[in-house]
C-alpha positions, 0 to 999 in steps of 0.5 A: 153612355150607355146607346140611345136608340130611336126608330122609325116605322114606316109604310114599306122598305122605299121608304125605310132605304132612303131613310136610311141614306138620309142618316148615313149622309148626316154622320150615323154611320152604318153600323149604327143603322139597321132595316126590317122589313116584313111587310105581313099582311093582317092574317099573317100578323095574328099568327105570327103574333106570338111566335117571332121575335119583333115582340121579344125585341120591343119588349127589350125595349118597353116595359108597357105589354099596351107599346110593345104589342103596339109596335110589334103589330106595325113592325110586321106589316111595314118597314122599320129603321133602328138607330142605335146611337152613342150620344143623346146628341146623335139621337136626336139627329136620327129623330128628325132625319126619320121624322123627317122622310115620313115615319109614320104614328105609331099610335095612329097607325096600330088604331088604323089596324085593329079597326081593319082588323074587326073586318078582315073576312067582310073586306076580304070577299069586298076585294075579291069580288072587286077584282072580277069586275075590274077589266083595268091593270097599271103598273107604277112607274118606280124612279129613285132619285138620287140626294146628295147631302155633305158633311164635315170630316177630320182630314189632319191639323197641327198640334202646338207644344213647347218646351223647355231646353237648357243650352250651355253659353259664355262670354269672355271679360277682363278681371281687375286687381289689386294686391298689396306688396310689402317692401324694406328698404334698408335705410341709413341715414340721421333722423330727421325732426320729421324722422323723430315725429312720427317716432311712435306707436300707429298703423298703416292700412292698405284695401285690396279690390279685385272686379269679380263677375255680375251675371244677370238674366233677362227673358226677351221675346224672339220669335212667335209660332202661331196657329191659323188655318187657311178655308179653299172651296173646291167643287166636286161631281158627284157620280152614282146610278138611280133605277126606274121602272121601265115600263113595254107596251106589247100588242097581243094577238087576238084569234085568226079566225076573228081577225080573218072575218074582221079583214075580210068584212073591212075588203068588202066594205071597201068594194063596194064603197068603190061599185059607188 
């Protein structure tokens, strides 16, 4: 079965890395996941449009030049997670995870970028003017959160395989056999009336019999081998490290002459109040 490629576009690399972690937690192996973070500006995106490998990558996936242009423009200005799935089930899991992690709508985002390019020069001038007037600043506090999931892995098992074996057996029997004996006894006596009646042709027959072994077999169930499973549950503590932005506030000293004049004014004011 051919590999299936699933792509998720994100606004920044941090979202892409979190999506990759979620993919691993549902069983997608790390070597099937690629992360690409570009973050180019609109001007750099236009300058690199014909000079990078992003268009070539999407051209290998899509036959439409419009789709190649849309996906390439979004990928150059954000972060991209690519999953090379071996099965359709793995592709479906990857698609669900990328959606849950906030993958952007490529068509909608590409349209927004096109609209932004039309007024890029004017927007740049406006931004410069706003920066000149802005006297405040802010540092975003970013904190990582550890997300722990679980997946099922095979740890072993047992297999039953039956085969037929033969073994020799023996039983002892006592058998009976009959044997006919022919014996001639010399006699010298006068013939009696009974002897005269039997003085004719005739025959006599005696049958010999013998016992022989008779073997029969009966199949009987003498044992059963069964397979079953016992389920046990255990508690495990998962440890890791997360990062957070820590901001230190440092007061800056102003002009030394201004500071001395200010202290002098405060001293004079205190003296005047004391005189009153």
